[in-house]
N, C-alpha and C positions, 0 to 999 in steps of 0.2 A: 384632610389633615396628611395622611400619606402624599397624595399626590403634591400637596405643600411643599412638604419635606424633600421629594423629589425634584423640585423645579429651585427650589433653595439650593442644593446639591449642585445643580446644574449649572446655575448662575455663579456659584462660588469657582465652579470648574474652569466656568470662562472665563471670570475674572483670575484669575490665575495664568491663565492661558493668554490672556491679553497683558497682564504685565510682565510676562517671560517672552514677549513674541519672538524672542531671540532662540527661540531655543523651539516654538512650537508651531506646528502647521495646522491647520483644518482641511478636511476633505469632505465633499460631501457625495454618498452615494451612490451611485448608480445601478439602474436595474441590471441583474444579475453578475455582479462585483461580490467577488469572495475576496475573503480576509486576506488569503493569500497572496492574491492580484495587489491589493493596496499595499504589501508590506512590502513588496519587491516594487512597486513604483516609487515609495520612498526610501528605500536602502535602508528598511527595520525589519523586524520579525513579527511574526503574529503576536508573539507574547508582549511586544513592546506595547503594541496597539491596546491588547486587551487589558494591560495594567493601567492604563487611564481611561478604557471606555469599556468597563465591566461590563454593560449591559451589551454589547455587541456581542457574551459567547450566546447570548438567546437567538442571535441572528440577526441579518444584516437586513434594515428595511431601506427600501428606495428615500431619498432625499434625505437620511440619517446625515447628522455632521458628526463625523469622528475627529479629535483630537490628535495629531500626528507628531511624535518625539523628535527630535532633530537625529538625524541617523548618525550613527558610531561610526558608522563606514562611510571613506570617502566615495563621495557619486563616479557614478562609470563614465561622464564625458571629460573628454581631455580639457586642461586647464590653461590657458592663453596668457604669458607674461610678456611686458616688454623691458628691456633692460635698455641703460644710457652709458654708452662710450664716447670718454671725454676724446675728440679727437684735433682740439686745437682751439684759438681764443682768436677774436675780432675786435676790436676799438669801439667804443661808442659816447659821443659827447653828448651830456645829458641837455635837453633843452627847455625851455621856459613851461612852468607847469606841470613839466611830466613829474612821474612818482615810481618810486619803483615797484608799484603794482601795476601801472601802465607799462610799466618798461619789460616786467616779466612776462605780462600777455602779450606784447610785439613779439618776443623772440619764443613765446611758448617753453616759457622756465618756470620756476618755481622763484619764489621769493629769494628762498635757502639757497637757491642755485648762484645766484647773483651775488648774496651775500658772503657767501664761503670764498669767492674768491676776487673781492673787494672789503678787505676785513675791516676799513675804515669804517664803513657803514655801521659795523656794529655801535659803535661810540657816537656817530657824528648822522643827522638827517642829509638827504638826499640835496645838492644844490644843481641849480640852473649853471651849465660849464664842467661837471666834475669829468673825467674820463673814465670810462668802465670797461673794465673786462669781461666780455661775454662770453662765456663756453659755449663752443661749438658741439653738441653731440652727435653721435651717429647711435640709432634706434635700430634694437635688435629684437626681433619678435621671437620668442622662447614657448614652444609647446608642451607643456610638462604632462607626459601619460598619467592618470592618477592607477593608483595600486588596484587592482583587481579585488572586486570582494571576493570572491572565493581563492581557494588551491586546493590543489589536489593532495589528496593523503593516499599513503598505500597501505591496505587492511591488516595488522599482525597478527600470526598466529596467534589461535584462542581468543581472538578480539571480534569482541559482539557491537551493536549498534548502540546498546546501553555504556557502553564502555566510553568508545569514540565519541557520543553525545556529552559525556561525561568532561573530557577533556577537555572538549571547545565549548562546555558550558552553555549547552541548548540542548533543546529536548528533542526526543526520539522522532515526533512529528517534525521538526524544523529539520533535521537530518535529512529524514526521508522527502521533505520538499525540496531539498536543495539537489538531492537526487531520484526525480522521477525514473519510476522501473525499476530502481534499487530494489534487487533480491532480499524475499525475508532474511535470510540465512547469511551474511557475510565469508567471504574466502578467504585465508591469507595470500596477497598480490593484488588483490581487487585496487582496481582504482576509483576514489569517489570524491565527491567536493564536499569539502570544510570550508567554515567562516577563513579566510584571512586576517589570521592574528600572529602576533610573535609568540615564537615559543616559549618566552617568559612570561606569556599571559596563560600561558594552557594550565589545565588544572594537572596536577600530577596521579595517575593512575596508578595505584598500589596494588598488586596482587594477591598481599594479605586480606581484602578486602573483597566483598561484592557489591553489586550495583543496583540499584532499586527503582524504577518508573514510578511516579506516581498517578494514579490513575483516578477518573472523575470522583467526585465527591469523597474522596478521602483525606479526611484529618487525623489529627495526632492520635485521636482514639481507637480509630481503625487500624492505626499501623502498628497502635500496640498490640492490639488484638493479634494481629497479621504478623508482624515481625519480630514480637516481644519486645520491644525499644522503647521507652519513655522519650518524651519531648526532650528532655533534658542530654539524654542520650544522642539523640540525632542532632540537635545543634551542636554537641560538642563535635561531633564529626563531620557537620554540614552548618560552619560559620553563619553563611549567607542568610541560614533562616531567622536566622534573629531579625534580621531586617526586612526580608522579604515573606517570609510564610512560607505554608506551602504552596505552590501551585501545581494546577493538572501537565503533568509531561517531565517536571523535572525529575533530572537522574539525582537519586543520594547514595551516599557511600554509607554502607552498613557491613556489620561483622561478617566475615567471611559464612558464605552459604553455599552448600553442594547444591543445592535446588534450583537456588538463584544463579549461580555459575553456569548451570547446565538450562536455563530458560534464556541467558544472556549472548549464551553461545551458539545456542539450536535448540531444539525443541526435544524436552525428554517425556518418552510417554507414563502417561500415569492411569494407574487401572484403578478406575471408579468404582468396581464391582466386588472390591476386597472388603468395604466396611461401609454401614450408611453411618452417617453423623448425627441424624434427626431420628426421633420417631413421630414427630408432629406431623399431621397431617397435611398432606401437600395437593394444591390442587392446582392440573392440569386442564386445559381447553385444545381438542383439538377439532378445524375446521378445512372441512373436505368436500368439495360439491358431487357427493352423491347422486343429485338429483332424482331423489326416490320418489318425489310425484311424477316420475314419468317412466317406472318401473311396476309391471305389474307382479306381485311378489304371488301371486297364486299359480303363474306359469312358469315354470322352470325354463322352457323352450322360450318363452317370450323374453325372457330376465337376459338367457345368453346370447340372444339375438341383440339385444337393446345395448347389451356389453360391446358387441361387435362393433356395433354402429355410433357407440358414444365412447370416445376414449377416456375422457373425464370420467366418466361412472367407472371403465376397467382400471383406469391408477388407483382412483380412489380404492376401488376393493383392495387391488394388490398391495398398496401402500396399509390402508389398516390393518388387512391381515396380519402382516408384518406388525406391528403397532400392537395385536392381541397378544402376538407370540412373547412380547417384550413384558408387556402388563403383569402376564403370567408368572414371566420370569420373576420381576420385580418383585411379584407378591410373596414369591417363594422366597424372596433373601429378608421379606420381613418389610417392604416398603408401605407407608399406610398412606393410600390415593384417592381423590375424587379426581374423576375425569369425566370430564363433559366433553360429548360429539356435538357438533353441529353440522347439519347439512347447508351449505349453502349456497346450492344447486346452482352455483358459477352467475350469481347475479349480484348485483350491488345492491341491490334495493332487499334483498334477502338478509345481506351481511349487514345491511342498517337495521334491521328488523332485528338480528340476534343480539347487537350489542344493545338495542335499545331495552329489547326485553328481558335480560339478563344482567344479572351483577359480574362483574369482572373484578371488582378491587382486590380480593384479596386471591386472586389467579397467580400462579406462580411463573406460569409459560404460556404461551400460546403455539402449537405448532399449526401450521397453515396460515392463510389458505393458500391456495395454487398459483392464483393469477396474479402477476404485478400489481394491479388497481385496487384488488381487495386487500392485500397484504398491506400495501399505502393506508387505505381506510382506515384496516383494524386498528396500525400503529397509531395514525393520527389519532382515533378516539382514546385509544387505551393510552396514551404516554400522561397521561395527567395520572396513572395511576402506577407507573413505569413500569409497564408489566411488558416483557419482552416478548417479540412475535419471532416466532422462527420461520423463516421460508424454505419449505423441504424441496421444490422440487427445480423454481425456476432460476436462471441463471442471471438475470438482469432484476433487481427489484431498487427501488430508490432506499438508500440506508440512510434513513432518518436515524436516529440515536437510540430507539427502542428495537429498532430492527437487527435481526442475524441471519445473514443470509448463508444457509449452510454448504449449500454448492458451489465449490471453485468458480471462477472464471476462466475463460477461453485462455486469458492472457496467462495466467498462471502456468497451464499446460505447457503453451509456447515457451515461455521462461523455464521454465524446468528442464525440457529436454535439451534446448540450447545450451544452458548452464552446466548438463551432464557432458555434453560433448568437449565444451571450453575445458572442462576439470582433467578429462581422460589426457595424460601425459604421452598415452603408448599410440595415438593416432600420427599417423605417416601423411596421410590425404584424406580429406573432405571434398566432396563433390556432392552439385546440387541438383536434381531431375526431376522437372515440372511439366505441367501442360501449360499452354497457352492462356487457361484461364486464372492461373495461380502464378503471374508473373510479378506478381505484387510480392506474395509471401517469398519467393525465389531472392527477389533483390531484398528484402528484410534480412534475407540469410547471406547473403553475398557482404551485406555490411557486417555484420555480426563475422564472417570467416571472410576474408578479403582475397585472401588467395584461394579459396573454393572455386574450381571451374561451374559453368553454369550449362546445361544439357534442356532443352526444351523439345518435347515429343516432334514427332514429324507431324506435315501435313498434305495432303493425298493433291492429285493434280488441280484440282476446285479451290485448291487454298484453302481448304476447311480440315479442321483438328480431326488428324488420322489415329491417336492414342497411343504411337508406337517407335521405340528408338530403333535404331540398327547396332550392331557390333562395334563400328566405328567410332558410334557416338560416346563409349564409356571404355573400350581396352584400352585408348593410347595415352586416358587420363589416370590409371590405375597406376599406383605406386606399389614396390615392394614393401609389405609389411602389413599393417593397418588402414584399410580402407573403410572411412564413415559416407554411407550416401544416405542424402536428403531425398524422397521421392513426397512430392505435394502434389495429390490430386485428388479427386473424386470419383475417377474413369476406375472401374473393375479391370477392363481390356487392357490400361498402360500397367496397372498392379501385376498383372498375370504377366505382363511382356516385360515388363524390367527385370520382377523378382526370377522369372525363368531366367533371363541371362546372366543375370548377376550369381544364382545359384551356379552356373556352368563356369561363372569366371573364378569363383571362390577355392582358392587353394590353398596351401602352404605360406607358399611365396607370397600371395595376394589374398590373404586375409580380407572379408568384406563382411560388413555389418549395415544393415537396412534401418533406417530409421525414420519418422513422419514428426512430423509437428501438429498434426492432425489425424489423429485417427479414427476412420469414418468406417462405414459397411462398403465401400471398398475395398478393403484391405480383409473382410469378411466373406465376401463374396463367394460362390461354389466354383465359382472361375479361376479362384487364385488356389495355389497349393499350399496348403498349411506345413507339408516337409519343407517347401522351399523357402517359407517364413522362417520354422525354425532352425533350419542349416543357414539361415542368414542373421540369425539371434534378433531378428525383428523388435525394435524397441520404440517404447511411444509413453509417453505420460498420459494419467488416465482419473478421473474422478473417484475409482471404486477401482480393486483388484476383482479377479474371480477367486472366489473361497475355493479351496481345495476338496473336491469331495471322497479322495481318499482318508482325508483326515477327520478324526474324529471331531463332529462339529453339531451342538448340542442343539442351535439353532436349526441346521438345517433338519434334524431327527425328528424336532419338537414339531415342527412344520407341517412335516410329513403326516405324522400321528393325527397331529389337530385336524389338517385340509385335504389328506390325500392326495397330495402332488406335491412337486420338488418346489420350493419358492423361485422366482423371477427376479431381476434383478432390483424392479420398483418394491416388493417384500421385502426385499433383505435393505432397502434404504429405509422404508418403513419401520423395520425392525431397530436399524443403528442410531436411525435419529431420535427414536423416540427412548431409548435407552440411554443414548447419550443426554439429553435434556433433561430426563428424570433424575438419572443420578448425578447431575450436576448441580441441582436445585436441592439434591438430601442431603449431599455433601458441604456444601458452603451456603453462606446465606444468600444468595441471589446467584439467577445465571452470568450476571455481570461481574461479580467477583470472582467466579469459576475461571475467566477468562486468563484471568494473571497465575491464580493459584494451579489451575489442570492444563498447563501451555499444549499438551497432543494428548488427546484421546482416541482411540481406533478399537474398530469392532469386528465383525465379519467380514464386511468388505470396504466400509467405507471410515477415514480419519475424521479427524477435525481439532484444528487448533486455528483459532477466532482471533482476528486481529482489529484493532480496532481503528476506523478511519477518521483520520483530523477531520474534527467539527461533523460528524456522522455516523453512522452504525459499525457492526459487525461483520466482517467476512471470514469466509475461512479459508486461509493461507496455505493448506495442507493436499496434497495429491500424489500419486503414486507414479514410481517410474516401474515400468514392468517391463518384460522381454518373453519372448517366444521361447519356450526349452522343451526338448521332448514333445512335441504336440500339446503342449499347455502354457498357459499364461503364470508367468509365475514373479513375483516381486524382485526387483532388482535390490540385493544386500548392500546397503551403504559401508565401505572400508571406514572406520573410526581415524581421525587420527591420530600419529604415535603420542602419548605423553611425555611433558618434559622432565 
């Protein structure tokens, strides 16, 4: 019966499309096509396609037929038109059996063109011997360039993505689709693409109100709980709701809220540890590749040897040790938890066995596994229960709808340091230094900073990379004032050579700041002087800051008391992720709701600001900007914009 109604609905839809053929097209989905690509092909938005094809939200299947609405935007191809310019007349005598139609075809004219200049034909039939004035036209080809589908928009002070999306009546995802690589937080003066609509068609953004983006699965009831607004109140502020209803990604005008303003302009850190909003028992699963089947627990030496030999075992033990401290802290806070720990043995078959032999329906979140293929397997199996899977370590996982990638991507690190340099109005000169293995990143930076000179490391007589520069490579390029030097390399010798020279050139007249888009072990090598890096205020973006041991740190103290050693970065990450995931599910209905309600959380070394990928899962969009200062790595405090 369900299948019958589905087919009936499909037939009705096709019937409507046929009856209005001038307003719709059809598209057969090809393998690998995305909804964004199809929307771009037909100059419509993904939202337009979803409105006619609601099943497409569940995913596109090869050979599926989509109904495509007529574009609201002019096509991007030039339109050619031919105009006629009258240049004179010639006389023509009508022959036997000739008609107005045959004469018009003979001279490539419309019948109306002949009648207009021979007005007697309006009242009389054409006869043999009639003398006609035949107009002679000069044809002019006119090519009309269409209006572009987008226009540039300059971001105003205190203006975030939500406000701009509302102004142009699109979703935030659609705004991001128009601006690939757009920064998570917009800055005044940024140039972005927006739909090319007239100013009179733009929706007015009133600073007396706040703006809210509708999340997946949010109905009027959920919004009432979250925003405290009845459906009638929302419809009064957003009249289009009466016709369209709630749609994922649409931006609603709501009464002014400081929290919403902070979320739309930037990210406001939320401390979830102050309160716990539920005393219900929450179930958490932790999946790590301990490989305990290969560990001889009766022999300490053998266990240590195995940990040295197997990086997964060492990483799992370190991560879990940090998680234990987090669970201890949560217990003292009064959290009621059931935590199930599983050894995946880093085997897909073992993951399958765990999923088959255990009940995960009531689990609030799964932390792990480590490897991307195992994350994907768990996510796929538990999608039916809508259980979120938090990837703790891996950079690149497939972001299906219930996957949270807690480790920020490398692209975010690159964008963060580049954005920081762009925003610094005190810089007088930017220079890019790289070895010949990093010409690509050097050229990318050159595109970001067109005026910046590029310097490459020298080669030896055999033409091989020698990893050094000379004084003359850099000195003539320095300018009085602040000079920012990008250094892109994996070679500690070049880092030592460049930082040493820059340290010697660093004066009050020529202040030098060293930065990199890729902080790696070359900058931490024994060959590199930390004194030089500190003097150069060496700056970079990182997924985790280094906690200051001089400050009181309850985690580090508890860790030392429990395990007798100081925690490493993996242990700190285990603590931070476990605290964040569990505090989120304790304070909100689920992990998904916490994304909007708690836009930014921070712990010992890591912070989390999850953003939803269009038609996908969630990624951590928050990284740190840090610098060397007094032989320590400290976070760079960002100066807030002055309030009007």
